Structure formats: structure tokens, C-alpha cells
C-alpha positions in Angstrom: -6.1 -25.6 2.0 -9.1 -23.5 3.0 -6.9 -21.2 5.2 -4.4 -20.8 2.3 -7.2 -19.8 -0.1 -8.6 -17.4 2.6 -5.1 -15.8 2.8 -5.0 -15.1 -0.9 -8.6 -13.8 -0.9 -7.8 -11.4 2.0 -4.5 -10.3 0.5 -6.1 -9.6 -2.9 -9.1 -7.7 -1.4 -7.1 -5.6 1.0 -4.4 -4.6 -1.5 -6.9 -4.1 -4.3 -8.8 -1.7 -2.0 -5.6 0.0 -0.9 -4.2 0.4 -4.5 -7.5 1.9 -5.8 -7.7 4.2 -2.8 -4.2 5.4 -3.6 -5.4 6.8 -6.9 -7.9 9.0 -5.1 -5.3 10.8 -2.9 -2.3 11.6 -5.0 1.0 10.0 -5.7 3.1 10.3 -2.6 0.5 10.7 0.1 -1.8 8.1 -1.5 1.0 5.6 -1.8 1.2 5.4 2.0 -2.0 3.5 1.8 -0.9 0.3 0.0 2.4 0.4 2.0 0.4 0.3 5.3 -1.9 -2.3 3.9 1.0 -4.6 2.8 2.3 -4.6 6.4 -1.2 -5.3 7.8 -1.7 -8.2 5.4 1.6 -9.7 6.4 1.2 -9.6 10.1 -2.5 -10.5 10.2 -2.0 -13.7 8.2 0.4 -14.9 10.9 -0.8 -16.4 14.1 2.4 -16.0 16.1 2.4 -13.1 18.6 5.9 -12.0 17.4 4.5 -11.1 14.0 1.5 -9.3 15.4 3.9 -7.2 17.6 6.0 -6.4 14.6 3.1 -4.6 12.9 4.1 -1.1 14.1 7.6 -1.2 12.8 6.5 -2.9 9.6 3.9 -0.2 8.9 6.4 2.6 9.2 9.0 1.0 6.9 6.5 -0.3 4.4 4.6 2.9 4.0 8.0 4.7 3.5 9.0 2.3 0.8 5.8 2.4 -1.1 5.5 6.2 -0.9 8.9 6.4 -2.7 7.2 4.8 -5.7 4.8 7.6 -5.9 7.4 9.5 -7.9 7.1 6.8 -10.6 4.1 8.2 -12.5 2.8 5.9 -15.2 -0.4 7.5 -16.5 1.1 9.2 -19.5 3.0 6.0 -20.4 -0.3 4.0 -20.3 -2.0 6.6 -22.5 0.7 6.4 -25.1 0.6 2.6 -25.0 -3.2 2.5 -25.5 -3.0 4.7 -28.5 -0.4 2.7 -30.5 -0.7 -0.4 -32.7 3.0 -0.5 -33.5 4.3 -3.8 -32.1 7.9 -2.6 -31.5 6.6 0.5 -29.6 4.3 -1.8 -27.6 7.2 -3.9 -26.5 9.1 -0.8 -25.4 6.1 0.7 -23.5 5.3 -2.6 -21.8 8.9 -3.1 -20.8 9.0 0.4 -19.3 5.7 -0.3 -17.6 7.0 -3.5 -16.1 10.1 -1.7 -14.9 8.1 1.0 -13.1 5.9 -1.6 -11.4 8.9 -3.7 -10.5 10.7 -0.7 -8.9 7.5 0.5 -7.1 6.8 -3.0 -5.7 10.5 -3.8 -5.2 11.1 -0.7 -3.1 8.0 -1.1 -1.0 8.4 -4.8 -0.3 12.2 -4.5 0.2 11.6 -1.9 2.9 8.9 -4.2 4.3 11.5 -7.0 4.3 13.9 -4.8 6.2 11.3 -4.2 8.9 10.6 -8.0 9.5 14.1 -9.3 8.8 15.2 -12.3 10.7 18.7 -11.0 11.2 19.6 -8.5 13.9 18.8 -4.9 13.0 22.1 -2.9 12.7 22.9 0.8 12.9 24.3 0.4 9.3 20.7 -0.3 8.1 19.7 3.1 9.1 22.9 4.6 7.7 22.0 2.9 4.4 18.5 4.3 4.4 19.9 7.8 5.1 22.3 7.5 2.3 19.6 6.4 -0.1 17.4 9.3 1.1 20.1 11.7 -0.1 20.6 9.7 -3.3 17.0 10.2 -4.1 16.1 13.5 -2.5 18.9 15.7 -3.9 18.7 14.9 -7.6 14.9 14.2 -7.7 13.6 16.6 -5.1 16.0 19.5 -4.9 17.4 19.5 -8.5 14.1 18.2 -9.9 15.7 15.8 -12.4 12.6 13.7 -12.4 13.3 12.3 -15.9 16.0 10.2 -14.2 13.7 8.7 -11.5 14.0 5.1 -13.0 17.8 5.4 -12.9 18.1 6.7 -9.3 15.4 4.4 -7.8 16.7 1.4 -9.7 20.2 2.1 -8.5 19.0 2.5 -4.9 17.1 -0.8 -5.0 20.2 -2.5 -6.4 22.3 -1.0 -3.6 19.9 -2.3 -0.9 20.0 -5.9 -2.3 23.8 -5.8 -2.7 24.1 -4.6 0.9 21.9 -7.4 2.0 23.7 -10.0 -0.2 27.2 -8.9 1.0 26.5 -8.0 4.7 23.0 -8.7 6.1 22.4 -12.0 4.3 18.7 -11.9 5.3 16.5 -14.3 3.4 13.5 -12.2 4.4 14.7 -9.1 2.6 15.6 -11.1 -0.6 12.3 -13.0 -0.5 10.0 -10.0 -0.2 12.1 -7.8 -2.5 12.0 -10.4 -5.3 8.3 -11.0 -4.9 7.7 -7.2 -5.0 9.7 -6.9 -8.2 8.1 -9.8 -10.0 4.6 -9.4 -8.6 4.1 -5.7 -9.1 5.9 -5.7 -12.4 3.5 -8.4 -13.6 0.5 -6.6 -12.1 1.2 -3.5 -14.1 1.7 -5.3 -17.3 -1.3 -7.7 -17.0 -3.7 -4.9 -15.9 -2.8 -2.7 -18.9 -2.7 -5.6 -21.3 -6.3 -6.4 -20.3 -7.2 -2.8 -20.8 -5.5 -2.6 -24.1 -7.3 -5.7 -25.4 -10.6 -4.4 -24.0 -10.3 -1.1 -25.8 -10.1 -3.1 -29.0 -13.1 -5.2 -28.3 -11.3 -8.4 -27.5 -13.4 -9.0 -24.4 -16.7 -8.2 -26.1 -18.8 -5.1 -25.4 -20.5 -6.0 -22.1 -19.7 -4.4 -18.7 -16.1 -3.0 -19.1 -14.5 -4.7 -16.2 -11.1 -4.3 -17.9 -11.2 -0.6 -17.0 -10.7 -1.5 -13.3 -6.9 -1.1 -13.7 -6.1 -0.2 -10.2 -8.2 -2.9 -8.7 -6.6 -5.6 -11.0 -3.1 -4.3 -10.0 -4.0 -4.6 -6.4 -5.3 -8.2 -6.7 -2.2 -9.4 -8.4 0.1 -7.5 -6.1 -1.8 -8.8 -3.0 -1.4 -12.4 -4.2 2.4 -11.8 -4.7 2.6 -10.5 -1.1 0.7 -13.6 0.2 3.0 -15.8 -1.8 6.0 -14.2 -0.1 4.2 -14.8 3.2 3.7 -18.5 2.5 7.3 -18.8 1.5 8.5 -17.2 4.7 6.4 -19.7 6.6 7.9 -22.7 4.8 11.4 -21.3 5.6 10.4 -20.8 9.2 11.5 -17.2 9.2 10.5 -14.8 12.0 11.3 -11.1 12.6 14.1 -10.3 14.9 12.6 -9.2 18.2 15.1 -6.5 19.1 13.2 -3.7 17.3 9.8 -4.7 18.7 9.3 -2.3 21.6 6.3 -0.5 23.0 7.5 2.6 21.3 7.7 1.1 17.8 4.4 -0.8 18.3 2.5 2.3 19.4 4.1 4.6 16.8 3.2 2.2 14.0 -0.4 1.7 15.2 -0.9 5.4 15.5 0.6 6.0 12.1 -1.7 3.4 10.6 -5.0 4.3 12.3 -4.5 8.0 12.9 -1.8 9.7 10.8 -2.5 8.1 7.4 -6.2 8.7 7.5 -5.7 12.3 8.8 -3.1 13.0 6.0 -5.7 11.9 3.4 -8.6 13.8 5.1 -6.6 17.0 5.2 -5.6 16.6 1.5 -9.3 16.2 0.5 -10.3 19.3 2.6 -7.5 21.3 0.9 -8.8 20.1 -2.4 -12.3 21.3 -1.5 -11.2 24.7 -0.3 -8.4 25.6 -2.7 -8.6 23.6 -5.9 -12.2 23.6 -6.8 -13.5 26.5 -8.9 -17.2 25.7 -8.5 -19.1 26.8 -5.4 -20.5 24.1 -3.0 -21.6 23.8 0.6 -18.4 24.6 2.5 -20.2 24.4 5.8 -21.2 20.8 5.1 -17.6 20.1 4.0 -16.2 21.6 7.3 -18.7 19.5 9.3 -17.8 16.3 7.5 -14.1 17.1 7.9 -14.5 17.5 11.7 -16.7 14.4 12.0 -14.2 12.3 10.0 -11.4 13.2 12.4 -13.4 11.7 15.3 -12.4 8.1 14.6 -8.6 8.7 14.4 -8.9 10.9 17.5 -10.7 8.0 19.3 -7.8 5.7 18.6 -5.4 8.3 19.7 -7.3 8.8 23.0 -7.6 5.1 23.7 -3.9 4.4 23.2 -2.7 7.4 25.2 -0.5 5.9 27.9 -2.2 2.5 27.8 0.4 -0.2 27.2 -2.2 -2.9 27.9 -3.6 -2.3 24.4 -0.4 -3.9 23.2 -0.8 -7.0 25.2 -1.3 -10.3 23.4 -5.0 -10.6 24.4 -5.9 -7.0 23.3 -3.6 -6.6 20.4 -5.8 -8.6 18.0 -8.8 -6.4 18.9 -6.7 -3.2 18.3 -5.5 -4.5 15.0 -9.0 -5.4 13.8 -10.5 -2.0 14.9 -7.6 -0.2 13.3 -8.1 -2.0 10.0 -11.8 -1.2 10.1 -11.2 2.5 10.6 -8.5 2.5 8.0 -10.6 0.8 5.3 -14.1 2.3 6.0 -12.9 5.8 6.8 -10.6 6.1 3.8 -13.3 4.7 1.5 -15.9 7.2 2.8 -13.5 10.1 2.4 -12.5 9.0 -1.2 -16.2 8.7 -2.2 -17.1 12.1 -0.7 -14.2 13.8 -2.3 -16.1 14.0 -5.6 -19.7 13.5 -4.5 -19.9 16.4 -2.1 -19.0 19.1 -4.6 -20.3 17.5 -7.8 -23.3 15.4 -6.6 -24.2 11.7 -7.1 -23.6 11.9 -10.9 -19.9 11.5 -10.1 -20.4 8.0 -8.6 -18.1 5.5 -10.3 -17.5 1.8 -10.2 -14.4 2.3 -7.9 -16.7 3.7 -5.3 -18.9 0.6 -5.4 -15.8 -1.5 -4.9 -14.6 0.5 -1.9 -17.8 -0.5 -0.2 -17.7 -4.1 -1.3 -14.1 -4.6 -0.3 -14.5 -2.9 3.1 -17.6 -5.1 3.7 -15.7 -8.3 2.8 -12.8 -7.4 5.1 -15.3 -6.8 7.9 -16.8 -10.2 7.3 -13.7 -12.3 6.6 -10.9 -10.7 8.7 -12.3 -11.9 12.0 -12.2 -15.5 10.7 -8.4 -15.0 10.3 -7.6 -12.9 13.3 -9.7 -14.8 15.9 -9.3 -18.4 14.7 -7.8 -20.8 17.2 -4.5 -22.5 16.4 
């Protein structure tokens, strides 16, 4: 029971951190963060070596799936919802909000399910992803028909599950996809409902915890992911080992600990240089930019040509160090993004939670990773 509670605590903390960090780095690039965190949560909760080795492949697929949801913007919808008292409009807005959350989480966790499926990975799986890429990229990216994003992403998600139902028959894909749809849809609705009631004084007038929308979404979504994990354990499901190779392992680890942080660091540096109109210490910005690249570069150097890092004895250490770099470095960059040009007056509650969450992961994650049996 204690381990099960710890699983939910870790899942809620890590996804809450990841989802709130996402909001600091933009829609598509920022959405890589909860996708990578979802894969990390899944494999770190398992003790079996096969799951730990599946981390690299899972990160690549999960980050791709969640980044697709970055097209599903919901800020304007929430603003309209908060401003209305019309019950019929509220039902429509909350339904649309649930749909956007369900599609975002459904895409992300379905892709995650494909990466850890218990059935053999087929060439047709990649053909399906390529077809969906065209289905989404041409009308939404090239033709810019973004008003149809719900239709195209919903159709794509339906095609993935029909393909699995008719051909793959993977319980893992269905399990994670359904938990993503229900969990993220519920997370979006509950977090905004709490905010809606708080705006109208329902929770009193103390500290406005109900404004922590992204953190609440992450907590509920993280619990949904852990619930899918526990269900996979009860069904005795394991990822097919054929895609677990040194190449996929190393590629995923490098993507998690190096590429994702570097992508966010570069986006913040571009924000400092090209988007800010006010002057600030650009030399300090350049110094911090170069210093922040040290930690991903260190991982890159340590993993260069060293397959022993992927051995059973050392993989746990690599995963823990990678998560520490991922959480602390991205938290620091997210905080400095506003504080460096605008000063300490731009400190916000989300920044405090970045530190709290990263600290809790540092304290609690070793209990899970290094526990015996």
C-alpha cells in the first residue's frame, strides 16, 4: 500500500511539474516536456529491467504524441468560459474543454502505449504514423486550417485505435489510450471548474490556490498515468523487447537529458534577444545560456561510445541523474526567463512550485529507483 501511494505521489508531482513547465516554453516545444515526463514516470515505477531499458524508445514516442497536442490551444476557450454565467454556454464550453484535454492526453498516451506495446512492433506501425503525419501536417501545417484541429486530431486518434482493435490487438495501447482520454479530459474540466468557482468566491478569499490551473491538471493527469501503470501490472503486460536496442536506448536518453533541455534553453535565449523590447544585461544572459548548456553537454560526453552506461547496474544511476538534470535545469531556465530581464518582481507561485516539486523528486525518487525487490 505504501509503495502504491508513493507511485501516485511521484506521478502527480512529476507530471504537475512537467505540465506547468510546459506553459513556460510554448505550445509545441513545451509539450515535449510532459511527454518525456510521462515516459519517465512509467518506466521508473517498474522494477523490471525490461521496462527500464524501454525508456529510450518510450521517451521518443511519448514526447512526439504530447507535442501534437500543442496545437490544441485552450486559453481563449477558458477565458470565454470564465466570463459567462449562461448555463447552456457553460455546458458547451466545458464539453469542448473536455474534448481538447481528451485529445491531448489521448494522443500522448496512445503514442506512449505504442512504444511499450506487448505485441511485436511492425513496419505497418511506422507506416500508420507516417500516414497520420500527413493527415495532420498538410491541412493544419501547410494549409493552416487550424480551426479544424479537433476534427483532424480526433480522426487520427480514432484511426490509431481502430488499427489497434482490428490488427494489433494490443491491450497496452488501449489501456494507455483510454486512461489518457479520460484522465486528461477530466483534468482539464476539474481544474477550470475549480478556477471558475474560485473566481466567484466559492472557495473563500484566502490564498487563491485555484489559480494553479496547470499544476492541478498535472496532478490529475499524473494520477491517471499511474492508474494505467497499475492496471498494466495487474494484467502482467510487458513491452516487446525487439525495439529495445542500444541505439534506441541511447537516442531516447540523449533526447530526454540533452535535446529537450537544449531546445527550451535556446527558445528562452531567442526570447531574450529578439522578443523583448526593454534593455537588460545581455552579457549576463549569454553567460547563463552557456552555463546552462554545461549539464546536457556533460551527459552527452559521458554517454559518447560508452555502452556500459546502459547496463543493468548503471542504468538506474543514469536515469536518476537524467531526471535531476531534466527537472532542476528546466525549472531554473523557466524561472530565469522572466526574472533576468524583469527582476524579482516577476516571481510567481509557479516558480515556487518548480523548486518544491524538483526538491521532492530529489528526495523521493531514490526510494523508488533504488529500493530492493
